[in-house]
N, C-alpha and C positions, 0 to 999 in steps of 0.2 A: 693820855690821849697823845701826847708825842706818839709813843708807839706804833698806835692808828693811824697818825698819819704819816708815820714811814712806809706802813701796811698798803698805801692807800698809793703811795706816792708808787713802787716796785709795780702794782700789780696793771697786769697785761692781760687785755684782753681778748677773749679767743671765740672763733666762732664755726659755723658748718658750713662747708657746701655742700649740697643737693642739686639733683639735675639727671636729668633721662637722656639715655644714646638708642635714636632711632634707626630704621633703613630709611629712605623713601624713593621707593620704585621695585621692579620684580627682582625677587633674589638668585643666584644661580644656584644650576642643578646641582644637589650633593651628588658629590664625587662616593660613590659606595667601596670601602678601601680590602683589600682582599688579604685576608689574612691565612691564606690555605696551607701557604708553606709551610708555618710551624702550626699543628696539630697543637698545642697548648690555646694557642690565642686562639683561634676558629672556635676548637669546645666550649672557648668561657661564655659565647653569648649567644642568649638563646634565637636571636634574630641578625640580620643583617647589620653589618654598624654603617657610619659616614662620617667623612671626615669632619673635623670640630672647626676649620676654621672660620666657618660664617656663619650665627647661630641665632637667626633671626624668626620671631616669633608672628603669627598672623597680623597682628597689628604694627606691625614693623618694629616691633623692641627690640634690641639687640643685646645677647649677655654677651660677656666675656672680653668686653668694652677696658683697658685700662686707661684712669682717668688719673693725672696726678699732674703737682706743680713745680712748675722748674723757678729755682733761685732764689731758694729759702733758707734762712740763715737758722739752723735748728746746731741743737749743741746735747742734745741729750742722751744721745749713743744708740748702740741698737738693741732691741729687744730681744732679754733672756730668754725669751720662749723662742724654740725653732720655727722655722718653716715646715710642714713634711710637703716630699714631692713622692706618690704612691706610684709604681708601677703592677697598675691593674686590669686584666687583660687583655692584656698586651696594650695600654694605651694609658698615657700621661696622668694623675690626678692627682690636683688640679690642672688644665689645658696652661690656663696663663695665668699667672700670680706677681705677687711682688713682694719684694723683700725689701729692709736695709742692709746697708755695706755691713759687714762685719756679722751679720747675725747667722748664726749655724742653719746648713740646709740638711735637712735630715731624708736619705734620698732611701723609701724603703720597695723590696721586689715582692711583692705579693705572690709573684707566679711559680708555678713549678714549671718555669723555661731559663734560661740565659739570656738575661740581656748587657748590652753595652752602654754606659751613658758618658754621651760625649757633651760638653759646651760647648757653647762658641762665641764668648763674646770677644768684645771690642778691646778692653782698657785691662781687664782680670785676666793671668794665667787659667787656660784653660783647663779641662780638669776628662778626664779618657780612660773610666775604669769599665775591667769585667763585672758583675754581681750574677753569679750563676746561682743555681736554684736553691742553695742551700745555705750563699747569703742574704739570710734578708735585712739589712739595716748598713749601711754606710755614710759617711757626717763628711761634707765639704762647704765652704765659704765661701766669699767671695770680696776682697780687703777695698774696693775698691769701687763709688760711683761709677752705674754705666748713664750716657747722654739720652741712649733709645734701650729698649726691650731688646733684648735679642733672643734665642732660641737652644733650647738642650734636645739633644736627637739621640734615636738608640740608633748604633750601627749593624744590629742584628737586626732589628724591624724597621726596614726602611719608614713605614707610615706613622713613627710614635714620633711624636714631635709636640715638645710643651715651649711657652712665651714664658720669660719672668722680665722683671722691672729690676733693678740692682737700684735703690735709692738711696742719698745721703742722708733724708727725713723722711718721715712716718705719714707723709701726706697724699696718697694714693687709696686710689680704689678698684675694685675690679666689678661691673654691671655683676648684677642681676638675671634670671630667666626672664624677670620685668623689666629690663632696662633702664634700670635702677642704681644710681649709687650714691655713696654718702663719705663725706670725709669731715671728721670732727676734729675737734682741738687746735684749729687752725691761727696762729697766730696772727692778730690786724694786721693791714696791709693790702695795699695790689701787689697779684701774681698770676702771673701768663699759666693759661689751664692749659694742658693736651688731653684732649682725647684718641688712645692708638686703639687700630684694630686691626690684628691680623690681614687680613684681604685690603686691607688702605696703608698697609706701615710705610709705604713708602710716600704719603699724602693725608699724615696727620690731622685732625681738626686742631685747631686753635683759638682760645679767646684770653682777655685778660677779665679778669673779677677784682672785685673791693672786698675782702673781708674784713666785719665788724662784730660785734654781739651780737648773735642770735643766728639766724640760717640768710645764708643769699644760697640762690638761684640761678642754677646754668642749664642750658639742657643743647644738645650735640643730634645734630642728622648729617651720615652720611648719603652721596648720592652719584650715582652712577660715572664715573669721568666720562666726558663729552667727547666723540672722538674727532680729531684734529682734521 
């Protein structure tokens, strides 16, 4: 009985944060990417390719928005599995992602052409290296958490860009094509939640949520900034 009581005293409730991200307004016109300078890039696609900085469904749901918590006490360390960033058709896959500081980043080159991968962090040391078509994998890492998402670019193909959140905890998520996100296993407590989207990177949305045992819902809606 004593042992069972001790377990009960050390148990920490964990909950799930779920929600939906949308845009209220007319979406910007999609910009077609000009890939013809590299024949390998252009021939990799059967039709036109458009900028990935704003992905919205007909109902306003937004894909590839980052939702993450701030100021979380976490001592679990980095996941053992790497995060994979592929260069495929001269496009980064995924375009938006998160990882934990010190977690391995596995960068792949699925293209039969030269890429040059250049990270642009604020806190960590940047990396900048070439991946010729014969080099199919490179590994890297970011030792420290970053306050905001930053981008990785290709110095050979200027349209190539991916956005990354390097966090000091695993409580983040990227919305799916239906604008939905889910963050599991959050310790009970009250937190600031940030919703970041590339087109609105200077003005992310924030909210305060209290997490307990079970599910908590928090939705976010981006709107077009009013002209001054």
